[in-house]
Biopython code that builds the backbone (N, CA, C, O; Angstrom):
import numpy as np
from Bio.PDB.StructureBuilder import StructureBuilder

atoms = [
    (1, "MET", "N", (-100.023, 161.137, -41.020)),
    (1, "MET", "CA", (-100.905, 160.482, -41.799)),
    (1, "MET", "C", (-102.329, 160.022, -41.059)),
    (1, "MET", "O", (-102.313, 159.520, -39.935)),
    (2, "THR", "N", (-103.504, 160.235, -41.771)),
    (2, "THR", "CA", (-104.715, 160.055, -40.986)),
    (2, "THR", "C", (-105.043, 158.297, -41.237)),
    (2, "THR", "O", (-104.645, 157.562, -42.140)),
    (3, "ALA", "N", (-105.699, 158.074, -40.352)),
    (3, "ALA", "CA", (-105.701, 156.180, -40.535)),
    (3, "ALA", "C", (-107.243, 156.381, -41.416)),
    (3, "ALA", "O", (-108.198, 157.146, -41.285)),
    (4, "LEU", "N", (-106.886, 155.208, -42.401)),
    (4, "LEU", "CA", (-108.568, 155.162, -43.161)),
    (4, "LEU", "C", (-109.135, 154.400, -42.523)),
    (4, "LEU", "O", (-108.636, 153.556, -41.778)),
    (5, "PRO", "N", (-110.854, 154.705, -42.844)),
    (5, "PRO", "CA", (-111.800, 153.499, -42.298)),
    (5, "PRO", "C", (-111.508, 152.247, -42.826)),
    (5, "PRO", "O", (-110.764, 152.067, -43.790)),
    (6, "ALA", "N", (-112.145, 151.295, -42.138)),
    (6, "ALA", "CA", (-112.326, 149.989, -42.709)),
    (6, "ALA", "C", (-113.241, 149.607, -43.675)),
    (6, "ALA", "O", (-114.194, 150.378, -43.561)),
    (7, "CYS", "N", (-113.412, 148.941, -44.426)),
    (7, "CYS", "CA", (-114.549, 148.686, -45.253)),
    (7, "CYS", "C", (-115.865, 148.140, -44.868)),
    (7, "CYS", "O", (-115.965, 146.928, -44.682)),
    (8, "PRO", "N", (-116.757, 148.820, -44.748)),
    (8, "PRO", "CA", (-117.812, 148.822, -44.349)),
    (8, "PRO", "C", (-118.642, 147.464, -44.428)),
    (8, "PRO", "O", (-119.450, 147.042, -43.601)),
    (9, "LYS", "N", (-118.153, 146.755, -45.902)),
    (9, "LYS", "CA", (-118.807, 145.590, -46.425)),
    (9, "LYS", "C", (-118.103, 144.440, -45.920)),
    (9, "LYS", "O", (-118.827, 143.566, -45.443)),
    (10, "CYS", "N", (-117.023, 144.261, -45.913)),
    (10, "CYS", "CA", (-116.321, 143.256, -45.431)),
    (10, "CYS", "C", (-115.265, 143.456, -44.424)),
    (10, "CYS", "O", (-114.570, 142.538, -43.989)),
    (11, "ASN", "N", (-115.153, 144.916, -44.007)),
    (11, "ASN", "CA", (-114.079, 145.100, -42.472)),
    (11, "ASN", "C", (-112.411, 144.965, -42.908)),
    (11, "ASN", "O", (-111.472, 144.922, -42.114)),
    (12, "SER", "N", (-112.342, 144.918, -44.261)),
    (12, "SER", "CA", (-111.207, 144.889, -44.442)),
    (12, "SER", "C", (-110.383, 146.375, -44.029)),
    (12, "SER", "O", (-110.979, 147.384, -44.407)),
    (13, "GLU", "N", (-109.241, 146.570, -43.384)),
    (13, "GLU", "CA", (-108.531, 147.058, -43.338)),
    (13, "GLU", "C", (-107.313, 147.955, -44.367)),
    (13, "GLU", "O", (-106.676, 148.986, -44.149)),
    (14, "LEU", "N", (-107.356, 147.110, -45.428)),
    (14, "LEU", "CA", (-106.616, 147.449, -46.520)),
    (14, "LEU", "C", (-107.204, 148.454, -47.421)),
    (14, "LEU", "O", (-106.883, 148.326, -48.602)),
    (15, "THR", "N", (-108.081, 149.531, -47.091)),
    (15, "THR", "CA", (-108.834, 150.391, -47.818)),
    (15, "THR", "C", (-107.493, 151.442, -48.422)),
    (15, "THR", "O", (-106.338, 151.617, -48.036)),
    (16, "TYR", "N", (-108.207, 151.933, -49.404)),
    (16, "TYR", "CA", (-107.228, 153.230, -50.051)),
    (16, "TYR", "C", (-108.100, 154.348, -50.613)),
    (16, "TYR", "O", (-109.213, 154.199, -51.117)),
    (17, "GLN", "N", (-107.510, 155.355, -50.470)),
    (17, "GLN", "CA", (-108.396, 156.905, -50.920)),
    (17, "GLN", "C", (-108.387, 156.867, -52.233)),
    (17, "GLN", "O", (-107.444, 156.175, -52.617)),
    (18, "ASP", "N", (-109.305, 157.502, -53.500)),
    (18, "ASP", "CA", (-108.987, 157.872, -54.459)),
    (18, "ASP", "C", (-109.735, 159.237, -55.066)),
    (18, "ASP", "O", (-110.568, 159.165, -55.970)),
    (19, "GLY", "N", (-109.383, 160.304, -54.535)),
    (19, "GLY", "CA", (-110.307, 161.659, -54.502)),
    (19, "GLY", "C", (-110.916, 161.347, -53.355)),
    (19, "GLY", "O", (-110.481, 160.952, -52.273)),
    (20, "PRO", "N", (-112.112, 161.612, -53.798)),
    (20, "PRO", "CA", (-113.383, 161.625, -52.677)),
    (20, "PRO", "C", (-113.908, 160.412, -52.052)),
    (20, "PRO", "O", (-114.600, 160.340, -51.037)),
    (21, "MET", "N", (-113.352, 159.189, -53.025)),
    (21, "MET", "CA", (-113.757, 157.839, -52.288)),
    (21, "MET", "C", (-113.041, 156.990, -51.847)),
    (21, "MET", "O", (-111.820, 157.065, -51.978)),
    (22, "TYR", "N", (-113.598, 156.062, -51.268)),
    (22, "TYR", "CA", (-112.657, 154.924, -50.474)),
    (22, "TYR", "C", (-112.746, 154.079, -51.159)),
    (22, "TYR", "O", (-113.695, 154.119, -51.942)),
    (23, "ILE", "N", (-111.801, 152.882, -51.213)),
    (23, "ILE", "CA", (-111.779, 151.645, -51.867)),
    (23, "ILE", "C", (-111.446, 150.701, -51.475)),
    (23, "ILE", "O", (-110.285, 150.746, -51.069)),
    (24, "CYS", "N", (-112.098, 149.436, -51.347)),
    (24, "CYS", "CA", (-111.644, 148.325, -50.802)),
    (24, "CYS", "C", (-111.045, 147.426, -51.959)),
    (24, "CYS", "O", (-111.832, 147.040, -52.823)),
    (25, "PRO", "N", (-109.817, 147.093, -52.035)),
    (25, "PRO", "CA", (-109.214, 146.201, -52.961)),
    (25, "PRO", "C", (-109.693, 144.750, -52.954)),
    (25, "PRO", "O", (-109.620, 143.994, -53.923)),
    (26, "GLU", "N", (-110.352, 144.349, -51.368)),
    (26, "GLU", "CA", (-110.412, 142.916, -51.231)),
    (26, "GLU", "C", (-111.913, 142.418, -51.723)),
    (26, "GLU", "O", (-112.021, 141.298, -52.222)),
    (27, "CYS", "N", (-113.285, 143.437, -51.541)),
    (27, "CYS", "CA", (-114.312, 142.967, -52.327)),
    (27, "CYS", "C", (-114.673, 144.325, -52.914)),
    (27, "CYS", "O", (-115.828, 144.671, -52.665)),
    (28, "ALA", "N", (-113.870, 145.259, -53.712)),
    (28, "ALA", "CA", (-114.296, 146.342, -54.630)),
    (28, "ALA", "C", (-115.214, 147.128, -54.345)),
    (28, "ALA", "O", (-115.756, 147.828, -55.200)),
    (29, "HIS", "N", (-115.565, 147.139, -52.987)),
    (29, "HIS", "CA", (-116.700, 148.204, -52.144)),
    (29, "HIS", "C", (-115.838, 149.442, -52.775)),
    (29, "HIS", "O", (-114.639, 149.347, -53.038)),
    (30, "GLU", "N", (-116.758, 150.815, -53.011)),
    (30, "GLU", "CA", (-116.587, 152.020, -53.227)),
    (30, "GLU", "C", (-117.355, 152.804, -52.098)),
    (30, "GLU", "O", (-118.500, 152.414, -51.872)),
    (31, "TRP", "N", (-116.931, 153.728, -51.453)),
    (31, "TRP", "CA", (-117.888, 154.332, -50.453)),
    (31, "TRP", "C", (-117.311, 155.813, -50.542)),
    (31, "TRP", "O", (-116.091, 155.827, -50.702)),
    (32, "SER", "N", (-117.923, 157.067, -50.473)),
    (32, "SER", "CA", (-117.852, 158.366, -50.435)),
    (32, "SER", "C", (-117.747, 158.476, -48.850)),
    (32, "SER", "O", (-118.452, 157.993, -47.964)),
    (33, "ALA", "N", (-116.384, 159.448, -48.800)),
    (33, "ALA", "CA", (-116.145, 159.837, -47.498)),
    (33, "ALA", "C", (-117.286, 160.626, -46.775)),
    (33, "ALA", "O", (-117.323, 160.423, -45.561)),
    (34, "THR", "N", (-118.131, 161.399, -47.225)),
    (34, "THR", "CA", (-119.015, 161.542, -46.666)),
    (34, "THR", "C", (-120.143, 161.092, -46.132)),
    (34, "THR", "O", (-120.730, 161.534, -45.144)),
    (35, "SER", "N", (-120.523, 159.895, -47.047)),
    (35, "SER", "CA", (-121.559, 158.782, -46.682)),
    (35, "SER", "C", (-121.330, 158.021, -45.645)),
    (35, "SER", "O", (-120.157, 157.862, -45.308)),
    (36, "THR", "N", (-122.493, 157.315, -44.830)),
    (36, "THR", "CA", (-122.279, 156.341, -43.850)),
    (36, "THR", "C", (-122.236, 155.010, -44.326)),
    (36, "THR", "O", (-122.614, 154.647, -45.440)),
    (37, "ALA", "N", (-121.772, 154.316, -43.456)),
    (37, "ALA", "CA", (-121.886, 153.053, -44.051)),
    (37, "ALA", "C", (-122.929, 152.266, -44.211)),
    (37, "ALA", "O", (-122.768, 151.236, -44.866)),
    (38, "VAL", "N", (-123.829, 152.480, -43.822)),
    (38, "VAL", "CA", (-125.787, 151.971, -43.659)),
    (38, "VAL", "C", (-125.907, 152.387, -45.058)),
    (38, "VAL", "O", (-126.212, 151.598, -45.952)),
    (39, "GLU", "N", (-125.678, 153.575, -45.236)),
    (39, "GLU", "CA", (-126.141, 153.976, -46.562)),
    (39, "GLU", "C", (-125.473, 153.515, -47.927)),
    (39, "GLU", "O", (-126.115, 153.255, -48.945)),
    (40, "SER", "N", (-124.385, 153.464, -47.828)),
    (40, "SER", "CA", (-123.529, 152.824, -48.950)),
    (40, "SER", "C", (-123.839, 151.448, -48.957)),
    (40, "SER", "O", (-123.692, 151.045, -50.111)),
    (41, "ILE", "N", (-124.211, 150.513, -48.183)),
    (41, "ILE", "CA", (-124.869, 148.994, -48.073)),
    (41, "ILE", "C", (-125.568, 148.957, -48.614)),
    (41, "ILE", "O", (-125.618, 148.246, -49.618)),
    (42, "ALA", "N", (-126.793, 149.984, -48.072)),
    (42, "ALA", "CA", (-128.353, 149.269, -48.735)),
    (42, "ALA", "C", (-128.389, 150.036, -50.280)),
    (42, "ALA", "O", (-129.205, 149.588, -51.086)),
    (43, "SER", "N", (-127.550, 151.138, -50.682)),
    (43, "SER", "CA", (-127.796, 151.650, -52.006)),
    (43, "SER", "C", (-127.155, 150.741, -53.091)),
    (43, "SER", "O", (-127.457, 150.621, -54.279)),
    (44, "ASP", "N", (-126.231, 150.162, -52.391)),
    (44, "ASP", "CA", (-125.228, 148.989, -53.385)),
    (44, "ASP", "C", (-125.964, 147.299, -53.501)),
    (44, "ASP", "O", (-125.936, 146.715, -54.585)),
    (45, "GLU", "N", (-126.509, 146.736, -52.429)),
    (45, "GLU", "CA", (-127.315, 145.672, -52.403)),
    (45, "GLU", "C", (-128.871, 145.651, -52.226)),
    (45, "GLU", "O", (-129.254, 145.293, -51.112)),
    (46, "PRO", "N", (-129.749, 145.953, -53.074)),
    (46, "PRO", "CA", (-131.370, 145.764, -52.645)),
    (46, "PRO", "C", (-131.658, 144.451, -52.114)),
    (46, "PRO", "O", (-131.204, 143.498, -52.748)),
    (47, "GLU", "N", (-132.282, 144.240, -51.140)),
    (47, "GLU", "CA", (-132.711, 142.754, -50.648)),
    (47, "GLU", "C", (-133.170, 142.193, -51.546)),
    (47, "GLU", "O", (-133.787, 142.911, -52.332)),
    (48, "ARG", "N", (-133.113, 140.949, -51.809)),
    (48, "ARG", "CA", (-133.728, 140.064, -53.148)),
    (48, "ARG", "C", (-134.430, 138.844, -52.170)),
    (48, "ARG", "O", (-134.045, 138.087, -51.279)),
    (49, "VAL", "N", (-135.512, 139.091, -52.789)),
    (49, "VAL", "CA", (-136.601, 138.196, -51.991)),
    (49, "VAL", "C", (-137.359, 137.044, -53.575)),
    (49, "VAL", "O", (-137.904, 137.314, -54.645)),
    (50, "VAL", "N", (-137.074, 136.130, -53.061)),
    (50, "VAL", "CA", (-137.436, 134.891, -54.227)),
    (50, "VAL", "C", (-138.924, 134.197, -53.210)),
    (50, "VAL", "O", (-139.007, 133.877, -52.024)),
    (51, "ARG", "N", (-139.804, 134.182, -54.205)),
    (51, "ARG", "CA", (-140.616, 133.238, -53.491)),
    (51, "ARG", "C", (-141.516, 132.340, -54.476)),
    (51, "ARG", "O", (-141.755, 132.541, -55.667)),
    (52, "ASP", "N", (-142.022, 131.116, -53.505)),
    (52, "ASP", "CA", (-142.242, 129.886, -54.407)),
    (52, "ASP", "C", (-143.616, 130.302, -55.063)),
    (52, "ASP", "O", (-144.030, 131.462, -55.042)),
    (53, "ALA", "N", (-144.292, 129.235, -55.654)),
    (53, "ALA", "CA", (-145.276, 129.361, -56.526)),
    (53, "ALA", "C", (-146.687, 129.611, -55.526)),
    (53, "ALA", "O", (-147.619, 129.975, -56.243)),
    (54, "ASN", "N", (-147.053, 129.519, -54.181)),
    (54, "ASN", "CA", (-147.650, 129.965, -53.884)),
    (54, "ASN", "C", (-147.338, 131.294, -52.708)),
    (54, "ASN", "O", (-148.101, 131.652, -51.811)),
    (55, "GLY", "N", (-146.115, 131.807, -53.010)),
    (55, "GLY", "CA", (-145.963, 133.314, -52.615)),
    (55, "GLY", "C", (-145.072, 132.972, -51.151)),
    (55, "GLY", "O", (-144.216, 133.843, -51.002)),
    (56, "ASN", "N", (-145.049, 132.033, -50.140)),
    (56, "ASN", "CA", (-143.974, 132.011, -49.688)),
    (56, "ASN", "C", (-142.514, 132.479, -50.198)),
    (56, "ASN", "O", (-141.983, 132.184, -51.269)),
    (57, "VAL", "N", (-141.996, 133.295, -49.142)),
    (57, "VAL", "CA", (-140.329, 133.465, -49.228)),
    (57, "VAL", "C", (-139.536, 132.162, -48.673)),
    (57, "VAL", "O", (-139.536, 131.541, -47.610)),
    (58, "LEU", "N", (-138.787, 132.041, -50.048)),
    (58, "LEU", "CA", (-137.641, 130.996, -49.978)),
    (58, "LEU", "C", (-136.426, 131.288, -49.615)),
    (58, "LEU", "O", (-135.761, 132.000, -50.368)),
    (59, "ASN", "N", (-136.004, 130.930, -48.698)),
    (59, "ASN", "CA", (-134.476, 130.638, -47.784)),
    (59, "ASN", "C", (-133.570, 129.717, -47.988)),
    (59, "ASN", "O", (-133.701, 128.503, -48.139)),
    (60, "ASP", "N", (-132.442, 130.525, -47.980)),
    (60, "ASP", "CA", (-131.044, 128.845, -48.219)),
    (60, "ASP", "C", (-131.289, 128.077, -47.630)),
    (60, "ASP", "O", (-131.866, 128.443, -46.607)),
    (61, "GLY", "N", (-131.089, 126.606, -47.758)),
    (61, "GLY", "CA", (-131.366, 125.633, -46.721)),
    (61, "GLY", "C", (-132.744, 124.964, -46.938)),
    (61, "GLY", "O", (-133.010, 123.790, -46.676)),
    (62, "ASP", "N", (-133.686, 126.013, -47.524)),
    (62, "ASP", "CA", (-134.781, 125.012, -47.233)),
    (62, "ASP", "C", (-135.341, 123.819, -47.858)),
    (62, "ASP", "O", (-134.752, 123.222, -48.760)),
    (63, "THR", "N", (-136.292, 123.521, -47.464)),
    (63, "THR", "CA", (-136.480, 121.853, -48.412)),
    (63, "THR", "C", (-137.912, 122.387, -49.278)),
    (63, "THR", "O", (-138.846, 122.977, -48.734)),
    (64, "VAL", "N", (-137.850, 122.069, -50.596)),
    (64, "VAL", "CA", (-139.115, 122.292, -51.311)),
    (64, "VAL", "C", (-139.318, 121.098, -52.249)),
    (64, "VAL", "O", (-138.471, 120.340, -52.722)),
    (65, "ILE", "N", (-140.701, 121.116, -52.408)),
    (65, "ILE", "CA", (-141.370, 120.327, -53.657)),
    (65, "ILE", "C", (-141.478, 120.916, -54.839)),
    (65, "ILE", "O", (-141.840, 122.079, -55.017)),
    (66, "VAL", "N", (-141.066, 119.874, -55.947)),
    (66, "VAL", "CA", (-141.701, 120.426, -57.271)),
    (66, "VAL", "C", (-143.332, 120.260, -57.271)),
    (66, "VAL", "O", (-143.836, 119.225, -56.836)),
    (67, "VAL", "N", (-143.974, 121.124, -57.683)),
    (67, "VAL", "CA", (-145.019, 121.207, -58.298)),
    (67, "VAL", "C", (-146.042, 120.476, -59.492)),
    (67, "VAL", "O", (-147.213, 120.097, -59.494)),
    (68, "LYS", "N", (-144.896, 120.500, -60.524)),
    (68, "LYS", "CA", (-145.314, 120.007, -61.872)),
    (68, "LYS", "C", (-144.347, 119.093, -62.260)),
    (68, "LYS", "O", (-143.325, 119.012, -61.577)),
    (69, "ASP", "N", (-144.526, 118.219, -63.478)),
    (69, "ASP", "CA", (-143.450, 117.749, -63.855)),
    (69, "ASP", "C", (-142.634, 118.151, -64.865)),
    (69, "ASP", "O", (-143.203, 118.347, -65.939)),
    (70, "LEU", "N", (-141.374, 118.342, -64.819)),
    (70, "LEU", "CA", (-140.528, 119.425, -65.318)),
    (70, "LEU", "C", (-139.637, 118.254, -66.547)),
    (70, "LEU", "O", (-139.052, 117.295, -66.043)),
    (71, "ASN", "N", (-139.608, 118.380, -67.726)),
    (71, "ASN", "CA", (-138.597, 117.797, -68.407)),
    (71, "ASN", "C", (-136.985, 118.526, -68.051)),
    (71, "ASN", "O", (-136.684, 119.689, -67.784)),
    (72, "VAL", "N", (-136.162, 117.299, -68.184)),
    (72, "VAL", "CA", (-134.818, 117.367, -68.048)),
    (72, "VAL", "C", (-133.951, 117.333, -69.197)),
    (72, "VAL", "O", (-133.801, 116.191, -69.632)),
    (73, "LYS", "N", (-133.326, 118.247, -69.832)),
    (73, "LYS", "CA", (-132.441, 118.137, -70.736)),
    (73, "LYS", "C", (-131.406, 116.981, -70.579)),
    (73, "LYS", "O", (-130.688, 116.901, -69.583)),
    (74, "GLY", "N", (-131.360, 116.053, -71.649)),
    (74, "GLY", "CA", (-130.342, 115.066, -71.322)),
    (74, "GLY", "C", (-130.562, 113.829, -70.446)),
    (74, "GLY", "O", (-129.819, 112.854, -70.334)),
    (75, "ALA", "N", (-131.713, 114.066, -69.861)),
    (75, "ALA", "CA", (-132.251, 112.826, -68.987)),
    (75, "ALA", "C", (-133.438, 112.151, -69.712)),
    (75, "ALA", "O", (-134.268, 112.507, -70.547)),
    (76, "SER", "N", (-133.128, 110.914, -68.964)),
    (76, "SER", "CA", (-134.192, 109.818, -69.496)),
    (76, "SER", "C", (-135.593, 109.986, -69.270)),
    (76, "SER", "O", (-136.463, 109.542, -70.020)),
    (77, "SER", "N", (-135.846, 110.801, -67.958)),
    (77, "SER", "CA", (-137.148, 110.970, -67.351)),
    (77, "SER", "C", (-137.389, 112.348, -66.971)),
    (77, "SER", "O", (-136.473, 113.134, -66.731)),
    (78, "ALA", "N", (-138.503, 112.613, -66.921)),
    (78, "ALA", "CA", (-138.596, 113.794, -66.319)),
    (78, "ALA", "C", (-138.467, 114.120, -64.689)),
    (78, "ALA", "O", (-138.579, 113.265, -63.810)),
    (79, "LEU", "N", (-138.260, 115.249, -64.515)),
    (79, "LEU", "CA", (-138.661, 115.566, -62.659)),
    (79, "LEU", "C", (-139.979, 115.558, -62.395)),
    (79, "LEU", "O", (-140.671, 116.523, -62.722)),
    (80, "LYS", "N", (-140.554, 114.372, -61.712)),
    (80, "LYS", "CA", (-141.752, 114.058, -61.228)),
    (80, "LYS", "C", (-142.334, 115.056, -60.333)),
    (80, "LYS", "O", (-141.544, 115.526, -59.513)),
    (81, "ALA", "N", (-143.677, 115.536, -60.301)),
    (81, "ALA", "CA", (-144.241, 116.536, -59.187)),
    (81, "ALA", "C", (-144.210, 115.644, -58.135)),
    (81, "ALA", "O", (-144.530, 114.456, -58.176)),
    (82, "GLY", "N", (-143.769, 116.342, -57.093)),
    (82, "GLY", "CA", (-144.142, 115.634, -55.381)),
    (82, "GLY", "C", (-142.641, 115.304, -55.369)),
    (82, "GLY", "O", (-142.387, 114.470, -54.499)),
    (83, "THR", "N", (-141.628, 115.687, -56.037)),
    (83, "THR", "CA", (-140.228, 115.571, -55.679)),
    (83, "THR", "C", (-139.572, 116.532, -54.629)),
    (83, "THR", "O", (-139.592, 117.734, -54.894)),
    (84, "LYS", "N", (-138.994, 116.113, -53.467)),
    (84, "LYS", "CA", (-138.834, 116.851, -52.500)),
    (84, "LYS", "C", (-137.218, 117.121, -52.753)),
    (84, "LYS", "O", (-136.572, 116.083, -52.905)),
    (85, "VAL", "N", (-136.620, 118.109, -52.808)),
    (85, "VAL", "CA", (-135.375, 118.871, -52.658)),
    (85, "VAL", "C", (-134.954, 119.553, -51.573)),
    (85, "VAL", "O", (-135.481, 120.631, -51.300)),
    (86, "LYS", "N", (-134.188, 119.152, -50.984)),
    (86, "LYS", "CA", (-133.413, 119.920, -49.552)),
    (86, "LYS", "C", (-132.077, 120.366, -49.806)),
    (86, "LYS", "O", (-131.174, 119.898, -50.500)),
    (87, "GLY", "N", (-132.173, 121.463, -49.022)),
    (87, "GLY", "CA", (-130.807, 122.256, -48.743)),
    (87, "GLY", "C", (-130.789, 123.352, -50.048)),
    (87, "GLY", "O", (-129.680, 123.679, -50.471)),
    (88, "ILE", "N", (-131.827, 123.839, -50.596)),
    (88, "ILE", "CA", (-131.460, 124.643, -51.918)),
    (88, "ILE", "C", (-130.689, 125.834, -51.339)),
    (88, "ILE", "O", (-130.695, 126.092, -50.135)),
    (89, "ARG", "N", (-129.904, 126.674, -52.425)),
    (89, "ARG", "CA", (-129.455, 127.242, -52.442)),
    (89, "ARG", "C", (-129.766, 128.433, -53.308)),
    (89, "ARG", "O", (-129.528, 128.249, -54.501)),
    (90, "LEU", "N", (-130.262, 129.655, -52.965)),
    (90, "LEU", "CA", (-130.815, 131.037, -53.618)),
    (90, "LEU", "C", (-129.500, 131.287, -54.528)),
    (90, "LEU", "O", (-128.371, 131.005, -54.127)),
    (91, "VAL", "N", (-129.776, 131.858, -55.819)),
    (91, "VAL", "CA", (-128.623, 132.184, -56.768)),
    (91, "VAL", "C", (-129.326, 133.509, -57.770)),
    (91, "VAL", "O", (-130.547, 133.644, -57.854)),
    (92, "GLU", "N", (-128.393, 134.384, -58.454)),
    (92, "GLU", "CA", (-129.162, 135.435, -59.178)),
    (92, "GLU", "C", (-129.452, 134.735, -60.616)),
    (92, "GLU", "O", (-128.511, 134.005, -60.925)),
    (93, "GLY", "N", (-130.301, 134.751, -61.400)),
    (93, "GLY", "CA", (-130.622, 134.818, -62.619)),
    (93, "GLY", "C", (-132.150, 134.392, -62.794)),
    (93, "GLY", "O", (-132.939, 134.529, -61.859)),
    (94, "ASP", "N", (-132.559, 133.837, -64.106)),
    (94, "ASP", "CA", (-133.621, 133.158, -64.567)),
    (94, "ASP", "C", (-133.986, 132.095, -63.421)),
    (94, "ASP", "O", (-135.013, 132.171, -62.746)),
    (95, "HIS", "N", (-133.024, 131.105, -63.289)),
    (95, "HIS", "CA", (-133.317, 129.921, -62.776)),
    (95, "HIS", "C", (-132.192, 130.178, -61.038)),
    (95, "HIS", "O", (-131.009, 130.065, -60.715)),
    (96, "ASN", "N", (-133.357, 130.517, -60.457)),
    (96, "ASN", "CA", (-132.848, 131.087, -58.954)),
    (96, "ASN", "C", (-132.660, 130.280, -57.841)),
    (96, "ASN", "O", (-132.477, 130.730, -56.710)),
    (97, "ILE", "N", (-132.703, 129.010, -58.149)),
    (97, "ILE", "CA", (-132.477, 127.924, -57.321)),
    (97, "ILE", "C", (-131.306, 126.825, -57.681)),
    (97, "ILE", "O", (-131.365, 126.122, -58.690)),
    (98, "ASP", "N", (-130.476, 126.780, -56.939)),
    (98, "ASP", "CA", (-129.380, 125.752, -57.324)),
    (98, "ASP", "C", (-129.740, 124.547, -55.805)),
    (98, "ASP", "O", (-130.098, 124.648, -54.632)),
    (99, "CYS", "N", (-129.337, 123.390, -56.855)),
    (99, "CYS", "CA", (-129.614, 122.342, -56.177)),
    (99, "CYS", "C", (-129.111, 121.069, -56.674)),
    (99, "CYS", "O", (-128.441, 121.040, -57.706)),
    (100, "LYS", "N", (-129.475, 119.671, -55.799)),
    (100, "LYS", "CA", (-128.578, 118.293, -55.779)),
    (100, "LYS", "C", (-130.042, 117.641, -55.778)),
    (100, "LYS", "O", (-130.845, 117.894, -54.880)),
    (101, "ILE", "N", (-130.284, 116.926, -56.668)),
    (101, "ILE", "CA", (-131.342, 116.059, -56.664)),
    (101, "ILE", "C", (-131.182, 114.720, -57.018)),
    (101, "ILE", "O", (-130.758, 114.400, -58.128)),
    (102, "GLU", "N", (-131.552, 113.749, -55.979)),
    (102, "GLU", "CA", (-131.163, 112.555, -56.421)),
    (102, "GLU", "C", (-131.471, 111.948, -57.622)),
    (102, "GLU", "O", (-132.612, 112.172, -58.027)),
    (103, "GLY", "N", (-130.759, 111.230, -58.313)),
    (103, "GLY", "CA", (-131.173, 110.556, -59.422)),
    (103, "GLY", "C", (-130.885, 111.309, -60.650)),
    (103, "GLY", "O", (-130.762, 110.792, -61.760)),
    (104, "PHE", "N", (-130.760, 112.852, -60.326)),
    (104, "PHE", "CA", (-130.453, 113.892, -61.294)),
    (104, "PHE", "C", (-129.069, 114.631, -61.330)),
    (104, "PHE", "O", (-128.516, 115.111, -62.320)),
    (105, "GLY", "N", (-128.569, 114.611, -59.837)),
    (105, "GLY", "CA", (-127.453, 115.810, -59.808)),
    (105, "GLY", "C", (-127.800, 116.991, -59.592)),
    (105, "GLY", "O", (-128.856, 117.268, -59.024)),
    (106, "GLY", "N", (-127.068, 117.746, -59.961)),
    (106, "GLY", "CA", (-126.589, 119.164, -59.529)),
    (106, "GLY", "C", (-128.054, 120.157, -60.667)),
    (106, "GLY", "O", (-128.307, 119.508, -61.681)),
    (107, "MET", "N", (-128.447, 120.786, -60.611)),
    (107, "MET", "CA", (-130.046, 121.389, -61.215)),
    (107, "MET", "C", (-130.246, 122.853, -60.821)),
    (107, "MET", "O", (-130.146, 123.202, -59.645)),
    (108, "LYS", "N", (-130.480, 123.557, -61.636)),
    (108, "LYS", "CA", (-130.984, 124.966, -61.400)),
    (108, "LYS", "C", (-132.608, 124.783, -62.129)),
    (108, "LYS", "O", (-133.027, 124.351, -63.203)),
    (109, "LEU", "N", (-133.326, 125.471, -60.681)),
    (109, "LEU", "CA", (-134.713, 125.713, -60.947)),
    (109, "LEU", "C", (-135.311, 126.973, -60.777)),
    (109, "LEU", "O", (-134.803, 127.966, -60.256)),
    (110, "LYS", "N", (-136.564, 126.837, -61.318)),
    (110, "LYS", "CA", (-137.028, 128.271, -61.194)),
    (110, "LYS", "C", (-137.978, 128.024, -59.829)),
    (110, "LYS", "O", (-138.552, 127.030, -59.382)),
    (111, "SER", "N", (-137.878, 129.195, -59.460)),
    (111, "SER", "CA", (-139.168, 129.194, -58.022)),
    (111, "SER", "C", (-140.341, 129.390, -58.071)),
    (111, "SER", "O", (-141.075, 129.615, -57.109)),
    (112, "GLU", "N", (-140.741, 129.303, -59.591)),
    (112, "GLU", "CA", (-142.347, 129.046, -59.714)),
    (112, "GLU", "C", (-142.989, 127.932, -59.614)),
    (112, "GLU", "O", (-144.170, 127.724, -59.337)),
    (113, "PHE", "N", (-141.979, 127.090, -59.901)),
    (113, "PHE", "CA", (-142.184, 125.424, -59.992)),
    (113, "PHE", "C", (-141.837, 124.589, -58.961)),
    (113, "PHE", "O", (-141.658, 123.375, -59.066)),
    (114, "VAL", "N", (-141.717, 125.433, -57.682)),
    (114, "VAL", "CA", (-141.761, 124.430, -56.438)),
    (114, "VAL", "C", (-142.819, 125.548, -55.273)),
    (114, "VAL", "O", (-143.239, 126.705, -55.316)),
    (115, "LYS", "N", (-142.890, 124.477, -54.385)),
    (115, "LYS", "CA", (-143.680, 125.066, -52.878)),
    (115, "LYS", "C", (-142.774, 124.944, -51.903)),
    (115, "LYS", "O", (-141.935, 124.091, -52.194)),
    (116, "LYS", "N", (-142.595, 125.470, -50.823)),
    (116, "LYS", "CA", (-142.278, 125.110, -49.503)),
    (116, "LYS", "C", (-142.847, 123.936, -48.770)),
    (116, "LYS", "O", (-144.024, 123.580, -48.730)),
    (117, "ALA", "N", (-141.690, 123.342, -48.135)),
    (117, "ALA", "CA", (-142.282, 121.871, -47.650)),
    (117, "ALA", "C", (-142.572, 122.329, -46.244)),
    (117, "ALA", "O", (-143.057, 121.546, -45.427)),
]
sb = StructureBuilder()
sb.init_structure("model")
sb.init_model(0)
sb.init_chain("A")
sb.init_seg("    ")
for serial, (resi, resn, name, xyz) in enumerate(atoms, 1):
    if name == "N":
        sb.init_residue(resn, " ", resi, " ")
    sb.init_atom(name, np.array(xyz, "f"), 0.0, 1.0, " ", f" {name:<3s}", serial, name[0])
structure = sb.get_structure()
């Protein structure tokens, strides 16, 4: 019996072979027996770049400032321009910033309405 390679994405050793493909049951990553680990990861996940209103690249944990007043559904007041938001988290989707704002709680924002502090 030959030893199967570890998953190139999560390094799990619980991989199995299904025809010409290797499959990881932990992260559901599939790769070809003939492809290299670098090629399979690069093709699966293109790098996501999120930019603020000024074109600066945003990263997880950054501090941003709201650039315009934003109406918040269910809140009695709007989120004012100049509000500082600490420790953002980038997520997939239309509203690509997940954060907590004092007085409003957990909220998702669009990156086009913030600038890097």
